[in-house]
N, C-alpha and C positions, 0 to 999 in steps of 0.2 A: 718416636715423637721428636727427638732431638734433630733427626735428619729433616723432618718436616719443617721445624722452626728455621733451620739453616736455609732450606729451600725458599721459605718465605722471605727471609732477609735478603737472599741473593736476588730474588725477583724484584723486591722492593727497591734495592739500591743500584742494581746493575742494568736495569732496563731503562734506556733513555726514551725520549718521546717518539722517535721514529720507529724504535723497536716495539714500543707499545702499540703504535699505530699499525705497524706491520702485523703484529700478533692479533690485535683486535679486528683489523680488517679481514684477515683470513678467517677468523672465527665467524664474523658476519657473513662472509661469502659461503663458508661451509653450512652455516645455518640456513641461509637463503636457498642454497642448492638442495639441502635436505628437505626443507619445507616445500619448496617448489616442486621438487621431484616427487615427493609423497603425494602432493595434491594432483600433480599431472598424472601419476600412475592411477590414483583413485578415480580421477575423472575418466581416464582411458578405460579402466575396468568397468566403470558405470556405463560409459558410452557403448562398450562392446556388449555388455549384458543387455542394455536397452535395445540395441540394434538386433541382437539375437532374439530377444523377446518379440520385437516387432516383426522380424522375419518369420519366426515360428508362427506367430499369430496370423500373418498373411497366408502362410502355407496351409494352415488349418482351414482358413476361410476358403482357399482355393480347393482343397480336398472336399470340403462340404459342398461347394458348388458343383464339382465334378460328380460327386456321389449322387446328389439330388437331381442333377441333370440326367443321370442314368435312370433314376426313378421316373422322370418325366418321359424319357425316351421309351421305356417299357410301355407306359400308357399310350404313347403316340403309336407305337407299332401295333398294339392290340386293337386300338381304336380303328385304324384303317383296315385291319384284318376283319374286324367284326362287321364293318360296313361293306364287305365284299359279297355281292349278290350270290356268287357261287357257293359261299359258305351257308347262306340262308337256304338255298335250294337243297344242298346236301343234307342239312338238318331236317328239312321238311320231308325229303324222300328217304330218310334213313339210309343214306348212301354209305356202303361199307368203306368207301375211299375217304371218309371223313377223317379217320385216324392218320392216313397218309398226308392229308393236308396239314393236320396239326404237327406231324413230324417235320414237315417242310418248314412250317412257321418256326418251330422250336430251333431247328438247326440254323436257319437263316438269321434269326434274331438272337442266337446264342442264349436261349432260355434253358432253364433246368427242367421246367415242366410247363405243360399247356393243356388245358381241359376245357370242355364245353359242359356247362352245368344247366340242367333243365330247371323249370320254374319250381319244381318240387324239391330241388336241392340235390337230385341224383345226377351222377356223372353220365352224360350222354356219350362222350368220347374223350379219350386221354392219349396224349402222345407217348406216355411211358407205360401204358397198361392196355393190352388188347382184351383181356378178360375182365369185364367190369363188375359182373354180378349185380349186387344191390348197393355198390359203393356210393357214398354221398359225401358232400362237403358242406359244412355249415360254418360260416364265419360272417363277421360284420361286412366285410368287403363284398362278398357274394350277395348277401341280403340286400344291401343298398344298391348294388348293381342291378339286381332283378327288379328294383323299383325305379330304374331309369337314371341312376347316378353313375358318373365316371369315378372309379376308385383307384387310388394309388397309395403306396406307402411301404413301410417296413414292418414285418411281423415275425414272430417266433413260430416256426413250424414244429408241431409235436411229433413224437416218435411214430404214431399211427399213420399220419399223413406221409411221413418220409418213407415208411415201410411200403405203403400203398403205391407210392410213386417210384419205388426202387432207388431211393436216394439215401437210405439209412447209412450205408457204409461210407458214403462221402461225408455225411454229417457226423459220424461217430468219431469222437476225439478222446484220446487218453490224456488225462490231466497230468502235467509235469510240474512238480513242486520246485520252486526257485527261491533264493534268499529275498527277503523284503516283500514277498508276494502275499496277497490275501490268502488266508488258509481256511479250508472247509474240511473238517474232519469227516472221514468216511465217504467222501465223494471223490471217485477216481475216474469217472467217465461221464462224458456229455453226449446225449443222444438227441438233443434238439438241434434245430438249425435256424439261422437268421437269413431271411430272404427279402428281396425286393419284389413286390407283387403288384399286379394291377388287375382290375375286373371291369369289363365293358359290356353293356347290354346289347343284345342282338334283336333287331326288329324285323317283322314281316312287312309285306307290302301295305298293310293297313296301319303300319306304325304301332304295332302291338309287340310287346316284349315276349319273345318265345324262349329265350335262353340267355346265358351270360358266358362270355369268353374270359377265362381265368388263366393267368400265366405268371410266371415269376422266375427269378434268378437266385439260386441258392448261393449265399456268400461264403459259406463254410468251405475252406480250402480253395476258394476261387482266387488264386494269387495272381492271375493275369492282370486283373484290374489294379491290384495293389502295386504290381511291378511297373505298370504304365505310369501310375502316379509317382512312384519313387524315381523313375527315370526323368519324368517331366519336372518335378519340383526339387530333385536332388536331396531328398530327405528319406528317412525311414518312415513307413506308414503301416497302419494296422487297423483292422476292423475287429471289434469285440462283440461277442454275445455275452451280455451282462459284463462280467469282469474277465472273461476268457478270450484269449487271442484265437480267432478262427481263420484269419487270413492276414499274413504279415510279411514284411520284408526284413524283419529282425531275425538274426540267425543265432543258433546255438553253437557252442564250441565244437560239437561233433559234425558240423556242416549241414545240419538240418534246420528247417525253419522253426521258429519258436512257437509253433501252433500248439495249443494246450497249456501254455503258461498263463499265469494270472497277473493282473495289475496289482500295484501296491495298495495297502489299506488307506494311505493318505489320499491317493488319487480317487479311489473308489468312493470314499466318503463325500468328496466334493461333487464328482460327476454323477455317480449312480444314486447316491442318497439325497443330494440337494438339487440335482439337475442343472448344475452350473458348469461353465467352462473352467478348466484348470490350466494355468500357465506357470511353469517353473521347472525346477530340477526334479528328476525322478530316477530311481534306481531300477534299471531294466536288465533282467537276467544277471549280468555280472559287472555292469559298469554304469556310470552316471550319464544321463542324457539331458539335454535341454528340450523340454517337451511341451505339447499342447494337446488337450483332450476336449472333445465335445460330446455331449450326450446324444444318443439316437432315440427318438420318441416313436412309439407306434401310433396307430390311429386313435387310441383312447387317451393319449397324452402321457403314457407311462414310459419310463426309461427302459429300453430293452437292450441297449448296447452302447458302444462308444466308437468314435473315430479318433485316430491318433496320428500325429506327425512329430518327428523328433530328429535331433542330430546329436552325435556324441559330444560330450563336454571336453574330451581330451584335446582336440585341436585348439579350443579357446584357451585352455590352460597352457598349452605350448606357446600360443601367441603372447600370453601374459608373461611367461618366463623369458621369452626372447625380448620383450619390451623392457623388462627389468634389467636384463643383461646389457642391452644397448644403452639404457640410462646410466648404468654404473660406469660403462666405458666413457660416455660423454661427460659424466660428472667428474671422473678422475682426470680427464684431460683438462676440463674447465678449472679444476682446483690447481693443477700444476701451472696452467697459464696465468691464473689469478695470482698465484704466489710470485711468479716472475714480475708481473706488472706492478703488483703492490710494492715489491722490494724496490723497483726502479722509482716508483712514485714517492716512496718514503724518503729515498735518498735525495731526490730533487727538491722536495718541499722542506727539508730539515732546516736549511739556512734561512730562507725567507720567513719561515715560521718563527725562528728565533728573533729575527728583526721585529716582527710584529709583536711578539711577546715583550721585547725590550721597550718598544714604544708604548704599549698598553700599560706596562708597569709605571712609566713616567706619568701617563694619564691618570692612573690610579692614585698616584701621590698628589694629584690636584692640578697638574699642569695641562690645561686644555689646549695649549698651543702646539702640542706635539703632533707630528705627522709621520707617516711611513714613507721613507725614501729608499728607492731601489738601489741607487748608486752609492758606493762607499764614500766618494768625495763630498757628499752632502751631509755626512754625519755631524760635522761641526756646526751645521746650521739648524739643528733640531730645535734649539731654543730661541731662534730668531725669526720664526714664522709669523706673518701677520695675516689676519682673517680677511678674506674678500668674499662676502656672502653671495654676491651676485654671479660669481664665476665658479665652475667646477674645479678650476686650478687654484693655487695659492701662491703668495709671493714671499720670498725671503727678504730679510731686511736689506735694504740697499737697492731693491727693485728687481732682483733676479727672479724670473718667472719659472716656477717648477711645474712642468706639464704632467698630465696624467700619463702613467706608464702603460705602454701596450705590451701584451705578452700573455702568459698563462694565467690560470685562475688565481694563483697566489698573488700575482701582481695586480690582477683586477680586484682581489680582496683588499689589497693595500689602497687602491684608488677609492674603493667603497668606504674603507676605514677613514681616509682623509675627508671624504665628503661628509661622513657621519660626524667627524669632529667639528667640521665647519658648521654643520647643522646644529650640533650640540652647543657650540658657543653661542650661535644665534638664538637657539631655544633657551639657553640659560638667561640671556638678557631679557627675552620675552617673558620667561617665567618670573623673573624679578619684577617686571612691570605688572604682570598679572597678579603677583602676590601683593603688590602695593594696592592694586585696584580691589583685590579681595579684602584686604584689611580695611580699605576705605568703605567698601560695601558693608563689612561687618560692623563698622562704626555706625553707619547709617541704620543698620538693623537695630543696634542698641538704642540709638536715638529714637527710632520709630517705636520700639518697645516701651521706652520711657514715656514717649508722647501718648501712646495708646493707654498706658496706665493712668497718666495724668488726665487725659481726655475722658476716660471712663469715670474717674472720680468726679471730674467737673460736671459730666452729664448726670451723674447720680445726684450731685448737689442741686443742679438745675431742676431736675424732676422733683426732688424733695421740696425745693423752694416753690415750684409751681403748685404742688399739691398743698403746701402749707399756706402760701399767700393767697392763692386764688380759690382752689377747691375747698380748703378748710374754712376760709372766711365765708364762702357762699353757703356751705352747710350750716355754719353757725348762725348766719342770717336766717336761714330756713327754720332752724330750731326755735329762734326767738319769735319769728313770725307765726309759727304754729301755736306758740303760747298766747300771742295776741289774739289769734283767731279763737282759741279756746275761751279767752276771757271776754270776747266781744259779744254784745247783745244785739246789735243792729246787723241785719243780713246784708245790707248794702255795704257796710264797712267790711264784712267778711269777704264779700265778692271783690272789693277793691284790693284787700290784702292778698287774696288768692291770685289776682291778676299780676300783682307785682312779683309774687313768688314764682309764677310760671316763667317770667322773664329771667329771674335769677337761675332757675333750673335749666332753661334753654342755653344760657351763656355758659353755665357750668359744664353741660354736656358737650358744647362746642369745644371748650378748652380741653376736656378729657379726650375727645376724639382726635383733635389735632396733635396732642401729646402722644397718644397711641400711634397715630399715623407716622409721626417723626421717628418713633422707635422701630416700628415694623409695619409697613402697610399691609393690611389684610388682603387687599386686592392682588398682591403679588402671589399669595398662596391660593386664593380662590379663583381668580380670573386669568392670571398669567402675567408675563412680563409686559406685553404690549399695553394691556389695560392699566397696570400699575404705573407705568411711565406716563401714560396719558393723563391719569388722575393727578400724579405728583406735579407734573408740569403745570396743569391747570391751577392747582392749589398754590404753587409757588408764584405763578404769575399774579395771583390776587394779593399775595403778601409782599411781593417785591416790585419796585418801580422799574420794570424791565420788560421788553417784548421778547417772549420765548416762542419760537416756531418749532413745531414737531412734525416730522415726515416719516412715513413708513413705506418701505419698498419690498414687496414680495415676502413679507414676514407676518402677514395678518393671521391671527388665530392660531399661531404656533405655540406649543407648550414644550419647554425644555426641562431638564432635570433641575432640581431646586438650587444646587450649587451654581449652575450657570446663570440662572435667572437672578439669583442674589448678587452674583459678581457684577453682571451688567448693570443692575439697578444701582448698586452702591457706587460704581465708577461714575455713572451719570450723575448721581446725587452729589458726589464729591466734586466733580467737575463744575456743576452748576453753582455749588456753594462757593468754590474758588472764584468763579466769574462774578458773583454778587459781591463778594468781600473785597476782591483785589483788582478786577479787570477794569472797572469803570465803564463797562460796555452798555450800549443802548439796546442792542439786538443780539439774540442768541438763537442758533439753529441746532436742533437735535435730530439726527437722522439714524434710522435703524434699517440696515440693508441685509438681505439674504440672497445668496446665489448657490451654485452647485458645490462650491468649495469652502466658502467662509461665511461667517456671520460677522458683520461690521457695524460698530456704533461710532458715530462722529458727533462731537460737541464742538461747535465753532462759534466764536464771538468776534465782535468788532471793537474790542477793548484796546488797551494800551500795550498789551503784550509784555514780555519780559526777557531778560538775558538768562537763558537756562543754565549755561555753563557757569556764569558768575554766581547764581544761586546755589549751584551744587557745591562750589568751593566754600560758600558761607554756611553750608548745611541748612539751607532754607527750603529744601524740597521734600520734606518728610511726607506731606500729603500726596505729592506725585509719586514718591517712592512706595507709599502704601498702595496706591492704585496699581503700580507696576507689579508689586508682589501678588496682589489679588489676581491679576491677569495671568501671571506665571503659574499660579497654583492650578489653573484650569487649562493649561497648555496653550494659552494665547499670548499676545504681545500688545504692549501699550506704546504708542508713538506720540511724542509731543512735538508739534510743529509750531514754533513761535519765534517772534523777533520783536524787539522793542518798537512800539508804535504801529505794529501791523497785525494786532490781534493774535489769537491763540486757537489752534486746532488740536483737539485731543481725539485720537483714533484708537479704539479697542477692536482688535481683530482676533477671532477665535475660529480655528479650522473646524469644519464639520466632522472630520474624522476624529478629532480630539473629543468632540461632544459625544460621538458614538461610543468611543472607548470608555468615557466616564459613565455613560448610560449602562454599558454592559458590565 
């Protein structure tokens, strides 16, 4: 524990900046090399595996095409043989040479058996059997062929047929038990055979079916086909009867083909039980292979066997090991080279960094005039630098110009630091100005808040006074009048009083409606902005001695969200109120415009105008400030264009995209 503490103290106090940089950079390099190497190896492994899988998949597709092309060729050969008139005549004449013709067909087409089956299912002639007796063959292929269909496919031949055709010994296989293989207790021999077969109807001159030509190729121990595929595709290949290898280019250690061995349980469950293709690693005999298996279906759609292609995994593992070895050599060389380069770099940047640190320490103490100088003779001038914001260079006191330093990255860093300090000084001044403006704006906000509170109370007083002075008096008059009506005896006097009271009620309703409209026009909520503005301007024109013109451009019948409509309405209301109170104008024009980008409201008068800057200094622009705040809250802007003696134009512009964002 004590040694560990001493080591910590030594590391803490004895490592200077370049040593820390050297150590840290090497750690970073090693980490990057490790992570990059790991990812590169993983990607390489993945790419190799994917390429192997794609290659195996393509090879299996090629084997399937070759295999089923062989099935098609069998049918092709038998079809042309069945259409040979000589064959028909020999069947009709019971010619003894019929078997010789079948033998010739069998040898020429490399078939395992060839027979002619009569319509009753009995064998008329067989290439493998001269003594036929009452032998017959009954299967779906022959039945459908005798009905006029061309038949081809893969079937399992039973022991009786194989015995009858003399093929039992070729098909007989002793089962060899191997590790990882599927196990069947008590089954040690296979006496069935897997064959490619075809059946073709034979017609007479009247186009009547008189027999069927039936032939096929036994695949058990038929390794010529497998060897051709192996040579062509450069892979191991196998044909299975169920899960048993019956023809293969996989070899046992004793130098014999692995005929009679079984496939693994994992492969059998996918291919035989589920009828699907299997791609992946599989343990074959005594080593791992990259494999692909396809099911073989008979004419009834049942899985009767499998096709296989594969390559040993060992070469891929060797490639992976070689790749790792090469990477380790490259990484070791890279680390050594990096150590040398980092050591050199650490030594070359040590002194310039110390200069930069010294300069930054002076800046930290509050001296923003400090600059980085590459030359030692400029050290005494650190505190005499004057800011020149328009130039990337700066001046020493007395007019000596210090140029930007050309050189390596450290010197460029010094140039950037100098520019940053120049910008920092300029920004410091701008920040002070912005701070003053912000404080001024905050004062305006406080004034506005006070004004809003006072105005709110004054508005409440006005409403109260209106209700008390006008509405309350009118209701009192109505109450007294109702009493007079109650006491009156003459109907004409009642009618006269009722007529007077109707006038009082009408005036009272008008006063209440105008008071309500001033507070919040119902048309704004019911009919929208365009209708509310139109009605407000009409009412205002009747009460004020001023001509107000209203124009609408491409905005008819639009409805916006409530906050937008309220903002536009209140800005127009405040602008018109200011015109009536202060402008001394004769004419006012209100325009509402809409285009693809903006919604724009313009209130323009021909009044006396005002000096906006002077009013701001005197804090006389609270109304305009309130309008600006309303516009800002909905993402818009308010523009005041005015000059003494030249009228005033108030422009409210709200981008449509802001309206869409508020809506969403």
